[in-house]
OpenMM code with the backbone's topology and positions (N, CA, C; nanometers):
from openmm import Vec3, app, unit

residues = "MET GLU ASP ARG ILE VAL GLU LEU GLU LEU ARG SER MET ALA GLN GLN GLN THR ILE ASP GLU LEU SER ASP VAL ILE TYR ARG GLN GLN LYS GLU ILE ASP ALA LEU ARG ALA ALA VAL GLU ARG LEU VAL ARG LYS VAL ASP GLU PRO GLY VAL VAL ASP ALA LYS GLN ASN GLU ARG PRO PRO HIS TYR".split()
positions = [
    Vec3(1.9079, -5.0747, -1.9325),
    Vec3(1.8643, -5.0802, -1.7892),
    Vec3(1.8308, -4.9782, -1.7853),
    Vec3(1.8907, -4.8433, -1.8182),
    Vec3(1.9574, -4.7438, -1.8162),
    Vec3(1.8040, -4.6452, -1.8707),
    Vec3(1.8061, -4.7106, -1.9319),
    Vec3(1.6505, -4.6480, -1.9786),
    Vec3(1.4918, -4.6141, -1.8241),
    Vec3(1.4988, -4.8183, -1.8264),
    Vec3(1.4072, -4.7320, -1.6871),
    Vec3(1.4664, -4.7027, -1.5513),
    Vec3(1.6398, -4.6921, -1.5246),
    Vec3(1.6364, -4.5860, -1.4404),
    Vec3(1.6003, -4.4420, -1.4429),
    Vec3(1.6830, -4.3775, -1.6112),
    Vec3(1.6085, -4.2107, -1.6452),
    Vec3(1.4485, -4.2044, -1.6007),
    Vec3(1.3140, -4.2905, -1.6559),
    Vec3(1.1996, -4.2890, -1.6396),
    Vec3(1.1737, -4.2866, -1.4810),
    Vec3(1.2492, -4.4337, -1.3978),
    Vec3(1.1751, -4.3787, -1.2587),
    Vec3(1.2577, -4.2734, -1.2059),
    Vec3(1.3997, -4.1871, -1.2592),
    Vec3(1.4682, -4.0734, -1.1488),
    Vec3(1.3019, -3.9358, -1.2236),
    Vec3(1.2717, -3.9848, -1.3508),
    Vec3(1.2106, -3.8819, -1.4388),
    Vec3(1.0327, -3.9095, -1.3246),
    Vec3(0.9795, -3.9801, -1.3391),
    Vec3(0.7993, -4.0185, -1.2297),
    Vec3(0.9059, -3.9634, -1.1060),
    Vec3(1.0046, -3.9709, -1.0542),
    Vec3(1.0730, -3.9683, -0.8791),
    Vec3(1.0498, -3.8233, -0.9051),
    Vec3(1.1208, -3.7918, -0.9934),
    Vec3(1.0497, -3.6047, -0.9965),
    Vec3(0.9666, -3.5118, -1.0295),
    Vec3(0.9457, -3.5695, -1.0716),
    Vec3(0.7566, -3.5179, -1.0927),
    Vec3(0.6253, -3.5990, -0.9948),
    Vec3(0.6327, -3.6812, -0.8668),
    Vec3(0.5920, -3.7333, -0.7442),
    Vec3(0.6338, -3.5648, -0.6638),
    Vec3(0.7655, -3.5680, -0.6498),
    Vec3(0.8358, -3.4890, -0.6274),
    Vec3(0.7630, -3.2639, -0.5987),
    Vec3(0.7568, -3.3123, -0.7254),
    Vec3(0.6899, -3.2071, -0.7598),
    Vec3(0.5244, -3.1723, -0.7026),
    Vec3(0.4611, -3.2860, -0.7477),
    Vec3(0.3654, -3.3102, -0.6966),
    Vec3(0.3243, -3.3008, -0.5879),
    Vec3(0.4174, -3.3695, -0.4803),
    Vec3(0.4010, -3.3201, -0.2940),
    Vec3(0.4094, -3.2275, -0.2824),
    Vec3(0.5617, -3.1276, -0.3453),
    Vec3(0.5709, -2.9915, -0.3368),
    Vec3(0.3996, -2.8621, -0.3397),
    Vec3(0.4278, -2.9021, -0.4398),
    Vec3(0.3093, -2.8227, -0.4625),
    Vec3(0.1393, -2.8838, -0.3969),
    Vec3(0.1245, -3.0233, -0.3090),
    Vec3(0.0314, -2.9702, -0.2701),
    Vec3(0.0646, -2.9424, -0.0767),
    Vec3(0.1759, -2.9464, -0.0587),
    Vec3(0.2470, -2.8759, 0.0996),
    Vec3(0.2001, -2.7803, 0.0513),
    Vec3(0.2313, -2.6837, -0.0355),
    Vec3(0.1936, -2.4813, -0.0474),
    Vec3(0.0335, -2.5662, 0.0053),
    Vec3(-0.0727, -2.5803, -0.0918),
    Vec3(-0.1918, -2.5549, -0.0837),
    Vec3(-0.2426, -2.6295, 0.0300),
    Vec3(-0.1465, -2.6813, 0.0870),
    Vec3(-0.2615, -2.7311, 0.2355),
    Vec3(-0.1987, -2.6176, 0.3902),
    Vec3(-0.0565, -2.5435, 0.3207),
    Vec3(0.0003, -2.4912, 0.4378),
    Vec3(-0.1070, -2.3517, 0.3674),
    Vec3(-0.1506, -2.3434, 0.2652),
    Vec3(-0.2015, -2.1875, 0.2262),
    Vec3(-0.3344, -2.2091, 0.3783),
    Vec3(-0.4254, -2.3471, 0.2952),
    Vec3(-0.5295, -2.4098, 0.3572),
    Vec3(-0.5240, -2.3571, 0.5184),
    Vec3(-0.4388, -2.3870, 0.5591),
    Vec3(-0.3872, -2.4291, 0.7080),
    Vec3(-0.3851, -2.2426, 0.7636),
    Vec3(-0.3185, -2.1866, 0.6495),
    Vec3(-0.2878, -2.0285, 0.7094),
    Vec3(-0.4643, -1.9599, 0.7392),
    Vec3(-0.5541, -1.9624, 0.6010),
    Vec3(-0.7229, -1.9586, 0.5405),
    Vec3(-0.7919, -2.0011, 0.7200),
    Vec3(-0.7792, -2.1157, 0.7776),
    Vec3(-0.8434, -2.1589, 0.8427),
    Vec3(-0.8627, -2.1128, 0.9711),
    Vec3(-0.7178, -2.0663, 1.0112),
    Vec3(-0.6489, -2.0309, 1.1259),
    Vec3(-0.7018, -1.8881, 1.1169),
    Vec3(-0.6940, -1.8070, 1.0193),
    Vec3(-0.7368, -1.6505, 0.9624),
    Vec3(-0.9093, -1.6629, 1.0119),
    Vec3(-0.9538, -1.7773, 0.9732),
    Vec3(-1.1422, -1.8174, 1.0057),
    Vec3(-1.1303, -1.8216, 1.1719),
    Vec3(-1.1199, -1.9184, 1.1950),
    Vec3(-1.1640, -1.9643, 1.3077),
    Vec3(-1.1219, -1.7897, 1.3882),
    Vec3(-0.9935, -1.7242, 1.4030),
    Vec3(-0.9936, -1.6170, 1.4773),
    Vec3(-1.0878, -1.5187, 1.4922),
    Vec3(-1.1510, -1.5011, 1.3290),
    Vec3(-1.2596, -1.4403, 1.3047),
    Vec3(-1.4035, -1.4448, 1.3558),
    Vec3(-1.4360, -1.6097, 1.3472),
    Vec3(-1.5091, -1.6702, 1.4383),
    Vec3(-1.5154, -1.7001, 1.5452),
    Vec3(-1.3701, -1.6662, 1.6742),
    Vec3(-1.3511, -1.6401, 1.8151),
    Vec3(-1.4293, -1.4822, 1.8415),
    Vec3(-1.3410, -1.3580, 1.7253),
    Vec3(-1.3682, -1.1911, 1.7294),
    Vec3(-1.5620, -1.2160, 1.7608),
    Vec3(-1.6254, -1.2851, 1.7078),
    Vec3(-1.8282, -1.2312, 1.6506),
    Vec3(-1.7896, -1.3097, 1.7396),
    Vec3(-1.8026, -1.4449, 1.8500),
    Vec3(-1.8492, -1.5145, 1.9141),
    Vec3(-1.8035, -1.4456, 2.0657),
    Vec3(-1.7394, -1.3369, 2.0695),
    Vec3(-1.6321, -1.2730, 2.1781),
    Vec3(-1.7416, -1.1169, 2.2201),
    Vec3(-1.7687, -1.1001, 2.0678),
    Vec3(-1.8386, -0.9810, 2.0419),
    Vec3(-1.9628, -0.9683, 2.0476),
    Vec3(-2.1017, -1.0762, 2.0423),
    Vec3(-2.1975, -1.1336, 2.0509),
    Vec3(-2.2203, -1.1251, 2.1704),
    Vec3(-2.1435, -1.1928, 2.2710),
    Vec3(-2.0994, -1.2094, 2.4093),
    Vec3(-2.0528, -1.1595, 2.4853),
    Vec3(-2.0835, -0.9883, 2.4602),
    Vec3(-2.0383, -0.9059, 2.5038),
    Vec3(-2.1990, -0.8125, 2.5895),
    Vec3(-2.1631, -0.7651, 2.6880),
    Vec3(-2.3057, -0.6954, 2.7272),
    Vec3(-2.3730, -0.5809, 2.6651),
    Vec3(-2.4766, -0.6062, 2.6536),
    Vec3(-2.4803, -0.4699, 2.5383),
    Vec3(-2.5994, -0.4886, 2.4173),
    Vec3(-2.5314, -0.6371, 2.3754),
    Vec3(-2.4919, -0.6440, 2.2586),
    Vec3(-2.6698, -0.6948, 2.2360),
    Vec3(-2.7689, -0.6304, 2.1804),
    Vec3(-2.8724, -0.7144, 2.1403),
    Vec3(-2.8890, -0.7503, 1.9823),
    Vec3(-2.9453, -0.8971, 2.0398),
    Vec3(-3.0261, -0.9832, 1.8602),
    Vec3(-3.0752, -0.9301, 1.7787),
    Vec3(-3.0332, -0.9060, 1.6118),
    Vec3(-3.1485, -0.8159, 1.5955),
    Vec3(-3.2685, -0.8675, 1.5980),
    Vec3(-3.2647, -0.9587, 1.5092),
    Vec3(-3.4098, -1.0528, 1.5690),
    Vec3(-3.5285, -1.0687, 1.6705),
    Vec3(-3.4693, -1.0204, 1.8236),
    Vec3(-3.5442, -0.9227, 1.8964),
    Vec3(-3.6160, -0.8099, 1.8216),
    Vec3(-3.5909, -0.7075, 1.7457),
    Vec3(-3.5956, -0.6607, 1.7401),
    Vec3(-3.7083, -0.5519, 1.6528),
    Vec3(-3.7014, -0.7391, 1.5506),
    Vec3(-3.7571, -0.7655, 1.3834),
    Vec3(-3.8211, -0.8185, 1.4609),
    Vec3(-3.9480, -0.6824, 1.3476),
    Vec3(-4.0954, -0.7388, 1.3568),
    Vec3(-4.1742, -0.8498, 1.2540),
    Vec3(-4.2964, -0.9803, 1.3874),
    Vec3(-4.3221, -1.0695, 1.3031),
    Vec3(-4.3682, -1.0607, 1.1671),
    Vec3(-4.3283, -1.1399, 1.0696),
    Vec3(-4.4278, -1.0865, 0.8965),
    Vec3(-4.5744, -1.1142, 0.9304),
    Vec3(-4.6117, -1.1545, 0.9928),
    Vec3(-4.7723, -1.0635, 1.0471),
    Vec3(-4.8585, -0.8809, 1.0187),
    Vec3(-4.7431, -0.8484, 1.0511),
    Vec3(-4.7584, -0.6725, 1.0782),
    Vec3(-4.7474, -0.5993, 0.9432),
] * unit.nanometer
topology = app.Topology()
chain = topology.addChain("A")
for resn in residues:
    res = topology.addResidue(resn, chain)
    for name in ("N", "CA", "C"):
        topology.addAtom(name, app.Element.getBySymbol(name[0]), res)
């Protein structure tokens, strides 16, 4: 009986370690997502600024 309890405790500890590792991964990914969203927002604001010209408008067509 005691062996079963020890085995269950070991499994529980391993599961808790896995949960902690996954939580750390999720935290890092959320920080990266937040940074990427902020970068996209900055780019959108920059593109929407008056006077910013779309680079493709000045591009020569391929047949030239």
